[in-house]
Structures are given as structure tokens and as C-alpha cells.
N, CA, C, O and the ligand as a Tripos MOL2 file, in Angstrom:
@<TRIPOS>MOLECULE
protein
  305   303    77     0     0
PROTEIN
NO_CHARGES

@<TRIPOS>ATOM
      1 N          -4.2330   29.7050  -49.4510 N.3       1 MET1
      2 CA         -3.6840   29.2940  -48.3220 C.3       1 MET1
      3 C          -3.4490   30.2940  -47.2420 C.2       1 MET1
      4 O          -2.6780   31.2400  -47.4080 O.2       1 MET1
      5 N          -4.1050   30.0920  -46.1440 N.am      2 LYS2
      6 CA         -3.7220   31.0630  -45.1170 C.3       2 LYS2
      7 C          -2.2050   30.8350  -44.4850 C.2       2 LYS2
      8 O          -1.6130   29.7660  -44.3390 O.2       2 LYS2
      9 N          -1.8110   32.0290  -44.1920 N.am      3 GLU3
     10 CA         -0.2380   32.1520  -44.0550 C.3       3 GLU3
     11 C          -0.1580   31.6470  -42.3340 C.2       3 GLU3
     12 O           0.9660   31.3660  -41.9150 O.2       3 GLU3
     13 N          -1.1000   31.5600  -41.5650 N.am      4 SER4
     14 CA         -1.0470   30.8960  -40.3610 C.3       4 SER4
     15 C          -1.2270   29.3870  -40.3380 C.2       4 SER4
     16 O          -0.9760   28.6870  -39.3580 O.2       4 SER4
     17 N          -1.6750   28.9600  -41.4760 N.am      5 GLN5
     18 CA         -1.5500   27.5180  -41.3520 C.3       5 GLN5
     19 C          -0.0650   26.7500  -41.5510 C.2       5 GLN5
     20 O           0.2400   26.3600  -42.6780 O.2       5 GLN5
     21 N           0.6150   26.5990  -40.7050 N.am      6 LYS6
     22 CA          1.9480   26.3810  -40.6150 C.3       6 LYS6
     23 C           2.2070   24.9570  -40.8530 C.2       6 LYS6
     24 O           3.1490   24.6110  -41.5670 O.2       6 LYS6
     25 N           1.1880   23.8610  -40.1270 N.am      7 TYR7
     26 CA          1.4790   22.7040  -40.1430 C.3       7 TYR7
     27 C           0.3530   21.8550  -40.7540 C.2       7 TYR7
     28 O          -0.7980   22.2850  -40.8380 O.2       7 TYR7
     29 N           0.7130   20.6580  -41.1680 N.am      8 MET8
     30 CA         -0.7110   19.8570  -41.6770 C.3       8 MET8
     31 C          -1.2810   19.3160  -40.4650 C.2       8 MET8
     32 O          -0.7130   19.1180  -39.3900 O.2       8 MET8
     33 N          -2.4370   19.1110  -40.7760 N.am      9 LEU9
     34 CA         -3.4260   18.8220  -39.9400 C.3       9 LEU9
     35 C          -4.2890   17.5810  -39.8770 C.2       9 LEU9
     36 O          -4.5270   17.0780  -40.9740 O.2       9 LEU9
     37 N          -4.8160   16.9740  -38.7930 N.am     10 CYS10
     38 CA         -5.5660   15.6690  -38.5730 C.3      10 CYS10
     39 C          -7.1250   16.0870  -39.8570 C.2      10 CYS10
     40 O          -7.8980   17.0270  -39.6750 O.2      10 CYS10
     41 N          -7.1770   15.4190  -40.6620 N.am     11 PRO11
     42 CA         -8.4960   15.5220  -41.4130 C.3      11 PRO11
     43 C          -9.7100   15.4130  -40.8190 C.2      11 PRO11
     44 O         -10.6990   16.0110  -41.2460 O.2      11 PRO11
     45 N          -9.7230   14.6270  -39.7730 N.am     12 GLN12
     46 CA        -11.1070   14.3870  -39.0700 C.3      12 GLN12
     47 C         -11.3230   15.5770  -37.8520 C.2      12 GLN12
     48 O         -12.4360   16.0380  -37.5990 O.2      12 GLN12
     49 N         -10.3800   15.8930  -37.3160 N.am     13 CYS13
     50 CA        -10.6940   17.1260  -36.2250 C.3      13 CYS13
     51 C          -9.8080   18.3770  -36.3810 C.2      13 CYS13
     52 O          -9.9750   19.3790  -35.6850 O.2      13 CYS13
     53 N          -8.8550   18.2700  -37.3290 N.am     14 GLY14
     54 CA         -8.1820   19.5450  -37.5290 C.3      14 GLY14
     55 C          -7.2370   19.8440  -36.5450 C.2      14 GLY14
     56 O          -6.9210   21.0310  -36.4650 O.2      14 GLY14
     57 N          -6.7350   19.0930  -35.8110 N.am     15 SER15
     58 CA         -5.6090   19.0020  -34.8940 C.3      15 SER15
     59 C          -4.2930   18.9450  -35.5570 C.2      15 SER15
     60 O          -4.0790   18.1630  -36.4830 O.2      15 SER15
     61 N          -3.3830   19.7850  -35.0840 N.am     16 ARG16
     62 CA         -1.9450   19.5030  -35.6570 C.3      16 ARG16
     63 C          -1.0780   18.6720  -34.6710 C.2      16 ARG16
     64 O           0.0970   18.4370  -34.9520 O.2      16 ARG16
     65 N          -1.7140   18.1690  -33.3760 N.am     17 ARG17
     66 CA         -0.6630   17.4750  -32.5650 C.3      17 ARG17
     67 C          -0.9930   15.8500  -33.0280 C.2      17 ARG17
     68 O          -1.9710   15.2030  -32.6540 O.2      17 ARG17
     69 N          -0.1430   15.4790  -33.7420 N.am     18 LEU18
     70 CA          0.1100   14.1810  -34.3320 C.3      18 LEU18
     71 C           1.1350   13.5080  -33.8300 C.2      18 LEU18
     72 O           2.1460   14.1030  -33.4560 O.2      18 LEU18
     73 N           1.0050   12.1110  -33.7520 N.am     19 TYR19
     74 CA          1.8100   11.2190  -33.4410 C.3      19 TYR19
     75 C           2.3800    9.9440  -34.2170 C.2      19 TYR19
     76 O           1.6110    9.4130  -35.0180 O.2      19 TYR19
     77 N           3.5590    9.4440  -34.0680 N.am     20 ILE20
     78 CA          3.9050    8.1660  -34.8680 C.3      20 ILE20
     79 C           4.1890    7.1250  -33.5830 C.2      20 ILE20
     80 O           4.8240    7.3260  -32.5480 O.2      20 ILE20
     81 N           3.5810    6.1150  -33.9790 N.am     21 LYS21
     82 CA          3.8820    4.8640  -32.8180 C.3      21 LYS21
     83 C           4.9970    4.1670  -33.4790 C.2      21 LYS21
     84 O           4.7760    3.7510  -34.6160 O.2      21 LYS21
     85 N           6.1150    3.9770  -32.9790 N.am     22 ALA22
     86 CA          7.2290    2.8750  -33.2540 C.3      22 ALA22
     87 C           6.7130    1.5540  -32.8690 C.2      22 ALA22
     88 O           5.8350    1.2300  -32.0690 O.2      22 ALA22
     89 N           7.4840    0.8690  -33.6460 N.am     23 GLU23
     90 CA          7.4220   -0.4500  -33.5090 C.3      23 GLU23
     91 C           7.7170   -1.1200  -31.9040 C.2      23 GLU23
     92 O           7.3480   -2.2000  -31.4440 O.2      23 GLU23
     93 N           8.3690   -0.2380  -31.3990 N.am     24 SER24
     94 CA          9.0340   -0.4420  -29.9940 C.3      24 SER24
     95 C           7.5150   -0.1310  -29.0840 C.2      24 SER24
     96 O           7.4380   -0.5620  -27.9340 O.2      24 SER24
     97 N           6.6560    0.4370  -29.5370 N.am     25 GLY25
     98 CA          5.3900    1.0330  -28.7370 C.3      25 GLY25
     99 C           5.6600    2.5620  -28.2620 C.2      25 GLY25
    100 O           4.7930    3.2680  -27.7470 O.2      25 GLY25
    101 N           6.9590    2.9510  -28.5090 N.am     26 GLU26
    102 CA          7.2240    4.4380  -28.3580 C.3      26 GLU26
    103 C           6.4190    5.3940  -29.0810 C.2      26 GLU26
    104 O           6.1960    5.2200  -30.2790 O.2      26 GLU26
    105 N           5.9170    6.4910  -28.3870 N.am     27 GLU27
    106 CA          5.1810    7.4270  -29.2070 C.3      27 GLU27
    107 C           5.9990    8.7170  -29.4370 C.2      27 GLU27
    108 O           6.4200    9.3960  -28.5010 O.2      27 GLU27
    109 N           6.1910    9.0030  -30.6920 N.am     28 HIS28
    110 CA          6.8190   10.2330  -31.1270 C.3      28 HIS28
    111 C           5.6240   11.3730  -31.4680 C.2      28 HIS28
    112 O           4.7690   11.2320  -32.3430 O.2      28 HIS28
    113 N           5.7500   12.4060  -30.6710 N.am     29 PHE29
    114 CA          4.9360   13.4530  -30.9720 C.3      29 PHE29
    115 C           5.6620   14.4640  -32.0980 C.2      29 PHE29
    116 O           6.8000   14.9320  -32.0560 O.2      29 PHE29
    117 N           4.7750   14.6200  -32.9700 N.am     30 VAL30
    118 CA          5.6170   15.3690  -33.9510 C.3      30 VAL30
    119 C           4.4240   16.3220  -34.7780 C.2      30 VAL30
    120 O           3.2140   16.0960  -34.7800 O.2      30 VAL30
    121 N           5.1140   17.4090  -35.4510 N.am     31 PHE31
    122 CA          4.1830   18.2130  -36.3060 C.3      31 PHE31
    123 C           4.7660   17.8590  -37.8280 C.2      31 PHE31
    124 O           5.9230   17.5440  -38.1100 O.2      31 PHE31
    125 N           3.6570   17.9990  -38.7020 N.am     32 VAL32
    126 CA          3.9480   17.7130  -40.2070 C.3      32 VAL32
    127 C           3.9960   19.0000  -40.9430 C.2      32 VAL32
    128 O           2.9670   19.6500  -41.1290 O.2      32 VAL32
    129 N           5.3300   19.4450  -41.4300 N.am     33 MET33
    130 CA          5.1370   20.7350  -42.3120 C.3      33 MET33
    131 C           4.3470   20.4650  -43.5840 C.2      33 MET33
    132 O           3.9860   19.3330  -43.9050 O.2      33 MET33
    133 N           4.1150   21.4870  -44.2430 N.am     34 PRO34
    134 CA          3.4000   21.6280  -45.6080 C.3      34 PRO34
    135 C           3.9800   20.9780  -46.6180 C.2      34 PRO34
    136 O           3.3280   20.4980  -47.5450 O.2      34 PRO34
    137 N           5.2180   20.9110  -46.5250 N.am     35 ASP35
    138 CA          6.2630   19.8690  -47.2550 C.3      35 ASP35
    139 C           6.4480   18.3090  -47.0490 C.2      35 ASP35
    140 O           7.1600   17.4940  -47.6350 O.2      35 ASP35
    141 N           5.5060   18.1820  -45.9550 N.am     36 ASN36
    142 CA          5.6140   16.6430  -45.7130 C.3      36 ASN36
    143 C           6.7560   16.3020  -44.8070 C.2      36 ASN36
    144 O           6.8290   15.1740  -44.3180 O.2      36 ASN36
    145 N           7.7180   17.2940  -44.5440 N.am     37 SER37
    146 CA          8.4770   16.7090  -43.6600 C.3      37 SER37
    147 C           8.1330   16.8550  -42.1450 C.2      37 SER37
    148 O           7.4840   17.8120  -41.7230 O.2      37 SER37
    149 N           8.5970   15.8660  -41.3620 N.am     38 ILE38
    150 CA          8.0860   15.6860  -40.0380 C.3      38 ILE38
    151 C           9.0630   16.1090  -39.0060 C.2      38 ILE38
    152 O          10.2230   15.7240  -39.1470 O.2      38 ILE38
    153 N           8.7220   16.9210  -37.8900 N.am     39 VAL39
    154 CA          9.5770   17.1640  -36.8630 C.3      39 VAL39
    155 C           8.9570   16.9510  -35.7340 C.2      39 VAL39
    156 O           7.7260   16.9250  -35.7190 O.2      39 VAL39
    157 N           9.7290   16.7540  -34.5460 N.am     40 TYR40
    158 CA          9.2940   16.7200  -33.1500 C.3      40 TYR40
    159 C           8.6560   17.9280  -32.7890 C.2      40 TYR40
    160 O           9.0720   19.0360  -33.1280 O.2      40 TYR40
    161 N           7.4630   17.6850  -31.9760 N.am     41 ALA41
    162 CA          6.5620   18.7930  -31.6210 C.3      41 ALA41
    163 C           7.2750   19.5440  -30.7130 C.2      41 ALA41
    164 O           7.0930   20.7590  -30.6290 O.2      41 ALA41
    165 N           8.1820   18.8690  -29.9240 N.am     42 LYS42
    166 CA          8.7860   19.5600  -28.6010 C.3      42 LYS42
    167 C          10.0240   20.3160  -29.1040 C.2      42 LYS42
    168 O          10.2800   21.4130  -28.6080 O.2      42 LYS42
    169 N          10.8440   19.7670  -30.1070 N.am     43 THR43
    170 CA         12.1670   20.5120  -30.3280 C.3      43 THR43
    171 C          12.2450   21.0180  -31.7190 C.2      43 THR43
    172 O          13.2350   21.6410  -32.1040 O.2      43 THR43
    173 N          11.1300   20.7430  -32.5600 N.am     44 GLY44
    174 CA         11.3720   21.0880  -34.1860 C.3      44 GLY44
    175 C          12.4880   20.3680  -35.0060 C.2      44 GLY44
    176 O          12.8900   20.5640  -36.1530 O.2      44 GLY44
    177 N          12.8230   19.5590  -34.1400 N.am     45 GLU45
    178 CA         14.1340   18.5570  -34.8570 C.3      45 GLU45
    179 C          13.5160   17.7620  -35.7770 C.2      45 GLU45
    180 O          12.3780   17.3920  -35.4910 O.2      45 GLU45
    181 N          14.0160   17.3900  -36.8700 N.am     46 PRO46
    182 CA         13.5400   16.2320  -37.6110 C.3      46 PRO46
    183 C          13.4920   14.9440  -37.2800 C.2      46 PRO46
    184 O          14.4430   14.5490  -36.6060 O.2      46 PRO46
    185 N          12.6390   14.1480  -37.5650 N.am     47 ILE47
    186 CA         12.6120   12.7760  -36.8400 C.3      47 ILE47
    187 C          13.6310   11.6650  -37.5240 C.2      47 ILE47
    188 O          13.9740   11.7910  -38.7000 O.2      47 ILE47
    189 N          14.1090   10.5220  -36.6650 N.am     48 PRO48
    190 CA         15.0860    9.9140  -37.3370 C.3      48 PRO48
    191 C          14.5570    9.5600  -38.5840 C.2      48 PRO48
    192 O          13.3430    9.6800  -38.7490 O.2      48 PRO48
    193 N          15.3760    9.0810  -39.6240 N.am     49 GLU49
    194 CA         14.8020    8.6160  -40.9860 C.3      49 GLU49
    195 C          14.5270    7.2810  -40.8980 C.2      49 GLU49
    196 O          13.9580    6.8400  -41.8960 O.2      49 GLU49
    197 N          14.7660    6.4280  -39.9530 N.am     50 ASP50
    198 CA         14.4890    4.9830  -39.7260 C.3      50 ASP50
    199 C          13.1900    5.0310  -39.0980 C.2      50 ASP50
    200 O          12.5940    3.9620  -38.9590 O.2      50 ASP50
    201 N          12.6740    6.0690  -38.7090 N.am     51 LEU51
    202 CA         11.3180    5.7720  -38.0650 C.3      51 LEU51
    203 C          10.2250    5.4820  -39.1940 C.2      51 LEU51
    204 O          10.1030    6.0480  -40.2800 O.2      51 LEU51
    205 N           9.5150    4.5170  -38.6810 N.am     52 GLU52
    206 CA          8.2460    4.3320  -39.8070 C.3      52 GLU52
    207 C           7.2670    5.1190  -39.7050 C.2      52 GLU52
    208 O           6.6320    5.2490  -38.6580 O.2      52 GLU52
    209 N           6.9970    5.8030  -40.8810 N.am     53 THR53
    210 CA          6.1870    6.9950  -40.7650 C.3      53 THR53
    211 C           4.8260    6.7620  -41.7480 C.2      53 THR53
    212 O           4.1260    7.6880  -42.1590 O.2      53 THR53
    213 N           4.5970    5.3070  -42.0410 N.am     54 SER54
    214 CA          3.4310    5.0460  -42.7650 C.3      54 SER54
    215 C           2.1240    5.3760  -42.3250 C.2      54 SER54
    216 O           1.1700    5.6830  -43.0410 O.2      54 SER54
    217 N           2.1600    5.2820  -40.9830 N.am     55 GLN55
    218 CA          0.7810    5.3640  -40.2840 C.3      55 GLN55
    219 C           0.9850    6.8110  -39.1860 C.2      55 GLN55
    220 O           1.7690    6.7360  -38.2400 O.2      55 GLN55
    221 N           0.2920    7.9100  -39.4200 N.am     56 ILE56
    222 CA          0.5310    8.9000  -38.6580 C.3      56 ILE56
    223 C          -0.9090    8.9910  -37.8580 C.2      56 ILE56
    224 O          -1.9720    8.8060  -38.4510 O.2      56 ILE56
    225 N          -0.8330    9.3040  -36.4110 N.am     57 ARG57
    226 CA         -1.9310    9.0330  -35.6420 C.3      57 ARG57
    227 C          -2.2400   10.3250  -34.9050 C.2      57 ARG57
    228 O          -1.3560   10.9760  -34.3480 O.2      57 ARG57
    229 N          -3.4460   10.6550  -34.9180 N.am     58 CYS58
    230 CA         -3.8120   11.9560  -34.2030 C.3      58 CYS58
    231 C          -3.9800   11.8680  -32.6280 C.2      58 CYS58
    232 O          -4.6640   10.9540  -32.1680 O.2      58 CYS58
    233 N          -3.4110   12.7390  -31.8350 N.am     59 ALA59
    234 CA         -3.4830   12.6420  -30.2700 C.3      59 ALA59
    235 C          -4.6320   13.0640  -29.7880 C.2      59 ALA59
    236 O          -4.8290   12.8480  -28.5920 O.2      59 ALA59
    237 N          -5.7400   13.8070  -30.6170 N.am     60 ASP60
    238 CA         -6.9490   14.4060  -30.0110 C.3      60 ASP60
    239 C          -8.3540   13.6150  -30.7030 C.2      60 ASP60
    240 O          -9.5010   13.8410  -30.3160 O.2      60 ASP60
    241 N          -8.0670   12.8460  -31.5770 N.am     61 CYS61
    242 CA         -9.0230   12.2010  -31.9730 C.3      61 CYS61
    243 C          -8.8750   10.7290  -32.4290 C.2      61 CYS61
    244 O          -7.6830   10.4480  -32.3130 O.2      61 CYS61
    245 N          -9.5460    9.7100  -32.8790 N.am     62 SER62
    246 CA         -9.3250    8.3520  -33.0230 C.3      62 SER62
    247 C          -8.5490    8.3640  -34.4390 C.2      62 SER62
    248 O          -8.0440    7.2720  -34.7010 O.2      62 SER62
    249 N          -8.3820    9.2040  -35.2450 N.am     63 TRP63
    250 CA         -7.7730    9.2080  -36.5430 C.3      63 TRP63
    251 C          -6.6650    8.6860  -36.6450 C.2      63 TRP63
    252 O          -5.8790    8.9680  -35.7400 O.2      63 TRP63
    253 N          -6.1520    7.7120  -37.7910 N.am     64 TYR64
    254 CA         -4.9500    7.6020  -38.2170 C.3      64 TYR64
    255 C          -4.8040    7.1670  -39.5160 C.2      64 TYR64
    256 O          -5.7790    6.5600  -39.9580 O.2      64 TYR64
    257 N          -3.8300    7.3110  -40.2770 N.am     65 GLY65
    258 CA         -3.5890    7.0270  -41.6660 C.3      65 GLY65
    259 C          -2.3710    7.5790  -42.3940 C.2      65 GLY65
    260 O          -1.4240    8.1120  -41.8150 O.2      65 GLY65
    261 N          -2.4550    7.4360  -43.5080 N.am     66 PRO66
    262 CA         -1.0590    7.8030  -44.0690 C.3      66 PRO66
    263 C          -0.9800    9.3620  -44.2040 C.2      66 PRO66
    264 O          -1.9500   10.1160  -44.2700 O.2      66 PRO66
    265 N           0.4430    9.7400  -44.2360 N.am     67 LEU67
    266 CA          0.8430   11.0760  -44.4620 C.3      67 LEU67
    267 C          -0.0620   11.7510  -45.4990 C.2      67 LEU67
    268 O          -0.4400   12.8960  -45.2480 O.2      67 LEU67
    269 N          -0.4330   11.1800  -46.5980 N.am     68 ARG68
    270 CA         -0.9980   12.1480  -47.7090 C.3      68 ARG68
    271 C          -2.2600   12.4870  -47.3230 C.2      68 ARG68
    272 O          -2.7960   13.4550  -47.8620 O.2      68 ARG68
    273 N          -2.8940   11.7880  -46.3890 N.am     69 LYS69
    274 CA         -4.4930   12.1940  -46.0900 C.3      69 LYS69
    275 C          -4.4260   13.3290  -45.2220 C.2      69 LYS69
    276 O          -5.4770   13.9300  -44.9990 O.2      69 LYS69
    277 N          -3.2220   13.7710  -44.6260 N.am     70 LEU70
    278 CA         -3.3510   15.2250  -43.7260 C.3      70 LEU70
    279 C          -3.7390   16.2580  -44.8050 C.2      70 LEU70
    280 O          -3.5080   16.3050  -46.0140 O.2      70 LEU70
    281 N          -4.5040   17.1850  -43.8380 N.am     71 THR71
    282 CA         -5.0210   18.3220  -45.0580 C.3      71 THR71
    283 C          -4.2100   19.5640  -44.2710 C.2      71 THR71
    284 O          -3.7610   19.4210  -43.1330 O.2      71 THR71
    285 N          -4.0930   20.7770  -45.0310 N.am     72 ASN72
    286 CA         -3.5440   22.0070  -44.4390 C.3      72 ASN72
    287 C          -4.7580   23.1190  -44.4040 C.2      72 ASN72
    288 O          -4.6440   24.2780  -44.0060 O.2      72 ASN72
    289 N          -5.9290   22.4990  -44.9060 N.am     73 ARG73
    290 CA         -6.9370   23.3160  -44.6440 C.3      73 ARG73
    291 C          -8.0440   22.5930  -43.9100 C.2      73 ARG73
    292 O          -8.4050   21.5250  -44.4040 O.2      73 ARG73
    293 N          -8.5310   22.9380  -43.0020 N.am     74 PHE74
    294 CA         -9.4740   22.1380  -42.0710 C.3      74 PHE74
    295 C         -11.0120   22.5550  -42.6170 C.2      74 PHE74
    296 O         -11.5100   23.6790  -42.6760 O.2      74 PHE74
    297 N         -11.5340   21.3810  -42.9590 N.am     75 MET75
    298 CA        -13.1450   21.3660  -43.6420 C.3      75 MET75
    299 C         -13.8940   20.2400  -43.0280 C.2      75 MET75
    300 O         -13.4360   19.1050  -42.8950 O.2      75 MET75
    301 N         -14.9320   20.5800  -42.7080 N.am     76 TYR76
    302 CA        -15.9800   19.4400  -42.3260 C.3      76 TYR76
    303 C         -16.4460   18.6500  -43.4720 C.2      76 TYR76
    304 O         -17.2580   17.7400  -43.3060 O.2      76 TYR76
    305 ZN         -7.9610   14.3190  -35.2710 Zn       77 ZN77
@<TRIPOS>BOND
     1     1     2 1
     2     2     3 1
     3     3     4 2
     4     3     5 am
     5     5     6 1
     6     6     7 1
     7     7     8 2
     8     7     9 am
     9     9    10 1
    10    10    11 1
    11    11    12 2
    12    11    13 am
    13    13    14 1
    14    14    15 1
    15    15    16 2
    16    15    17 am
    17    17    18 1
    18    18    19 1
    19    19    20 2
    20    19    21 am
    21    21    22 1
    22    22    23 1
    23    23    24 2
    24    23    25 am
    25    25    26 1
    26    26    27 1
    27    27    28 2
    28    27    29 am
    29    29    30 1
    30    30    31 1
    31    31    32 2
    32    31    33 am
    33    33    34 1
    34    34    35 1
    35    35    36 2
    36    35    37 am
    37    37    38 1
    38    38    39 1
    39    39    40 2
    40    39    41 am
    41    41    42 1
    42    42    43 1
    43    43    44 2
    44    43    45 am
    45    45    46 1
    46    46    47 1
    47    47    48 2
    48    47    49 am
    49    49    50 1
    50    50    51 1
    51    51    52 2
    52    51    53 am
    53    53    54 1
    54    54    55 1
    55    55    56 2
    56    55    57 am
    57    57    58 1
    58    58    59 1
    59    59    60 2
    60    59    61 am
    61    61    62 1
    62    62    63 1
    63    63    64 2
    64    63    65 am
    65    65    66 1
    66    66    67 1
    67    67    68 2
    68    67    69 am
    69    69    70 1
    70    70    71 1
    71    71    72 2
    72    71    73 am
    73    73    74 1
    74    74    75 1
    75    75    76 2
    76    75    77 am
    77    77    78 1
    78    78    79 1
    79    79    80 2
    80    79    81 am
    81    81    82 1
    82    82    83 1
    83    83    84 2
    84    83    85 am
    85    85    86 1
    86    86    87 1
    87    87    88 2
    88    87    89 am
    89    89    90 1
    90    90    91 1
    91    91    92 2
    92    91    93 am
    93    93    94 1
    94    94    95 1
    95    95    96 2
    96    95    97 am
    97    97    98 1
    98    98    99 1
    99    99   100 2
   100    99   101 am
   101   101   102 1
   102   102   103 1
   103   103   104 2
   104   103   105 am
   105   105   106 1
   106   106   107 1
   107   107   108 2
   108   107   109 am
   109   109   110 1
   110   110   111 1
   111   111   112 2
   112   111   113 am
   113   113   114 1
   114   114   115 1
   115   115   116 2
   116   115   117 am
   117   117   118 1
   118   118   119 1
   119   119   120 2
   120   119   121 am
   121   121   122 1
   122   122   123 1
   123   123   124 2
   124   123   125 am
   125   125   126 1
   126   126   127 1
   127   127   128 2
   128   127   129 am
   129   129   130 1
   130   130   131 1
   131   131   132 2
   132   131   133 am
   133   133   134 1
   134   134   135 1
   135   135   136 2
   136   135   137 am
   137   137   138 1
   138   138   139 1
   139   139   140 2
   140   139   141 am
   141   141   142 1
   142   142   143 1
   143   143   144 2
   144   143   145 am
   145   145   146 1
   146   146   147 1
   147   147   148 2
   148   147   149 am
   149   149   150 1
   150   150   151 1
   151   151   152 2
   152   151   153 am
   153   153   154 1
   154   154   155 1
   155   155   156 2
   156   155   157 am
   157   157   158 1
   158   158   159 1
   159   159   160 2
   160   159   161 am
   161   161   162 1
   162   162   163 1
   163   163   164 2
   164   163   165 am
   165   165   166 1
   166   166   167 1
   167   167   168 2
   168   167   169 am
   169   169   170 1
   170   170   171 1
   171   171   172 2
   172   171   173 am
   173   173   174 1
   174   174   175 1
   175   175   176 2
   176   175   177 am
   177   177   178 1
   178   178   179 1
   179   179   180 2
   180   179   181 am
   181   181   182 1
   182   182   183 1
   183   183   184 2
   184   183   185 am
   185   185   186 1
   186   186   187 1
   187   187   188 2
   188   187   189 am
   189   189   190 1
   190   190   191 1
   191   191   192 2
   192   191   193 am
   193   193   194 1
   194   194   195 1
   195   195   196 2
   196   195   197 am
   197   197   198 1
   198   198   199 1
   199   199   200 2
   200   199   201 am
   201   201   202 1
   202   202   203 1
   203   203   204 2
   204   203   205 am
   205   205   206 1
   206   206   207 1
   207   207   208 2
   208   207   209 am
   209   209   210 1
   210   210   211 1
   211   211   212 2
   212   211   213 am
   213   213   214 1
   214   214   215 1
   215   215   216 2
   216   215   217 am
   217   217   218 1
   218   218   219 1
   219   219   220 2
   220   219   221 am
   221   221   222 1
   222   222   223 1
   223   223   224 2
   224   223   225 am
   225   225   226 1
   226   226   227 1
   227   227   228 2
   228   227   229 am
   229   229   230 1
   230   230   231 1
   231   231   232 2
   232   231   233 am
   233   233   234 1
   234   234   235 1
   235   235   236 2
   236   235   237 am
   237   237   238 1
   238   238   239 1
   239   239   240 2
   240   239   241 am
   241   241   242 1
   242   242   243 1
   243   243   244 2
   244   243   245 am
   245   245   246 1
   246   246   247 1
   247   247   248 2
   248   247   249 am
   249   249   250 1
   250   250   251 1
   251   251   252 2
   252   251   253 am
   253   253   254 1
   254   254   255 1
   255   255   256 2
   256   255   257 am
   257   257   258 1
   258   258   259 1
   259   259   260 2
   260   259   261 am
   261   261   262 1
   262   262   263 1
   263   263   264 2
   264   263   265 am
   265   265   266 1
   266   266   267 1
   267   267   268 2
   268   267   269 am
   269   269   270 1
   270   270   271 1
   271   271   272 2
   272   271   273 am
   273   273   274 1
   274   274   275 1
   275   275   276 2
   276   275   277 am
   277   277   278 1
   278   278   279 1
   279   279   280 2
   280   279   281 am
   281   281   282 1
   282   282   283 1
   283   283   284 2
   284   283   285 am
   285   285   286 1
   286   286   287 1
   287   287   288 2
   288   287   289 am
   289   289   290 1
   290   290   291 1
   291   291   292 2
   292   291   293 am
   293   293   294 1
   294   294   295 1
   295   295   296 2
   296   295   297 am
   297   297   298 1
   298   298   299 1
   299   299   300 2
   300   299   301 am
   301   301   302 1
   302   302   303 1
   303   303   304 2
@<TRIPOS>SUBSTRUCTURE
     1 MET1         2 RESIDUE 1 A MET
     2 LYS2         6 RESIDUE 1 A LYS
     3 GLU3        10 RESIDUE 1 A GLU
     4 SER4        14 RESIDUE 1 A SER
     5 GLN5        18 RESIDUE 1 A GLN
     6 LYS6        22 RESIDUE 1 A LYS
     7 TYR7        26 RESIDUE 1 A TYR
     8 MET8        30 RESIDUE 1 A MET
     9 LEU9        34 RESIDUE 1 A LEU
    10 CYS10       38 RESIDUE 1 A CYS
    11 PRO11       42 RESIDUE 1 A PRO
    12 GLN12       46 RESIDUE 1 A GLN
    13 CYS13       50 RESIDUE 1 A CYS
    14 GLY14       54 RESIDUE 1 A GLY
    15 SER15       58 RESIDUE 1 A SER
    16 ARG16       62 RESIDUE 1 A ARG
    17 ARG17       66 RESIDUE 1 A ARG
    18 LEU18       70 RESIDUE 1 A LEU
    19 TYR19       74 RESIDUE 1 A TYR
    20 ILE20       78 RESIDUE 1 A ILE
    21 LYS21       82 RESIDUE 1 A LYS
    22 ALA22       86 RESIDUE 1 A ALA
    23 GLU23       90 RESIDUE 1 A GLU
    24 SER24       94 RESIDUE 1 A SER
    25 GLY25       98 RESIDUE 1 A GLY
    26 GLU26      102 RESIDUE 1 A GLU
    27 GLU27      106 RESIDUE 1 A GLU
    28 HIS28      110 RESIDUE 1 A HIS
    29 PHE29      114 RESIDUE 1 A PHE
    30 VAL30      118 RESIDUE 1 A VAL
    31 PHE31      122 RESIDUE 1 A PHE
    32 VAL32      126 RESIDUE 1 A VAL
    33 MET33      130 RESIDUE 1 A MET
    34 PRO34      134 RESIDUE 1 A PRO
    35 ASP35      138 RESIDUE 1 A ASP
    36 ASN36      142 RESIDUE 1 A ASN
    37 SER37      146 RESIDUE 1 A SER
    38 ILE38      150 RESIDUE 1 A ILE
    39 VAL39      154 RESIDUE 1 A VAL
    40 TYR40      158 RESIDUE 1 A TYR
    41 ALA41      162 RESIDUE 1 A ALA
    42 LYS42      166 RESIDUE 1 A LYS
    43 THR43      170 RESIDUE 1 A THR
    44 GLY44      174 RESIDUE 1 A GLY
    45 GLU45      178 RESIDUE 1 A GLU
    46 PRO46      182 RESIDUE 1 A PRO
    47 ILE47      186 RESIDUE 1 A ILE
    48 PRO48      190 RESIDUE 1 A PRO
    49 GLU49      194 RESIDUE 1 A GLU
    50 ASP50      198 RESIDUE 1 A ASP
    51 LEU51      202 RESIDUE 1 A LEU
    52 GLU52      206 RESIDUE 1 A GLU
    53 THR53      210 RESIDUE 1 A THR
    54 SER54      214 RESIDUE 1 A SER
    55 GLN55      218 RESIDUE 1 A GLN
    56 ILE56      222 RESIDUE 1 A ILE
    57 ARG57      226 RESIDUE 1 A ARG
    58 CYS58      230 RESIDUE 1 A CYS
    59 ALA59      234 RESIDUE 1 A ALA
    60 ASP60      238 RESIDUE 1 A ASP
    61 CYS61      242 RESIDUE 1 A CYS
    62 SER62      246 RESIDUE 1 A SER
    63 TRP63      250 RESIDUE 1 A TRP
    64 TYR64      254 RESIDUE 1 A TYR
    65 GLY65      258 RESIDUE 1 A GLY
    66 PRO66      262 RESIDUE 1 A PRO
    67 LEU67      266 RESIDUE 1 A LEU
    68 ARG68      270 RESIDUE 1 A ARG
    69 LYS69      274 RESIDUE 1 A LYS
    70 LEU70      278 RESIDUE 1 A LEU
    71 THR71      282 RESIDUE 1 A THR
    72 ASN72      286 RESIDUE 1 A ASN
    73 ARG73      290 RESIDUE 1 A ARG
    74 PHE74      294 RESIDUE 1 A PHE
    75 MET75      298 RESIDUE 1 A MET
    76 TYR76      302 RESIDUE 1 A TYR
    77 ZN77       305 GROUP 0 **** ****
């Protein structure tokens, strides 16, 4: 694994710009760390524990899915 791959990536387009849509409709832009912890993209702060994280969405393509589908190595 390359040292530079600090974040988990969208499996479809390789973007690290991911977000979570809360039930309220609010969008939380996040990065996912290799240990699957989720932090706010802007601040690096951990997201609230009560935020529903079963569906991760990609900000750069139409992909969404569970956390475990993210990749740390981008391959077509
Ligand atoms: Zn994507």
C-alpha cells in the first residue's frame, strides 16, 4: 500500500470526497480513514456517533454504498 493513500476512496471513481446524507437531508462531507473511522473533510473532527453511516455517498460520481465497499487502492 502506498504511503500517500491516506483516505479510503470511492470504488467507482477513486475520489476521496465522500458524504453522508442525514435523515434531515443535511449533507456531511467526510473523509474515511483506512481504519474506517469517519472524519469531517473540513475540520478532521470525528463525526457524531449518532449519525447514520450505513450509506456513504460519493461527491464526484453517482456511487453510494456501505463503508466496506470503499477502497484504499484505486483500480478500474
Ligand atoms: Zn465516486
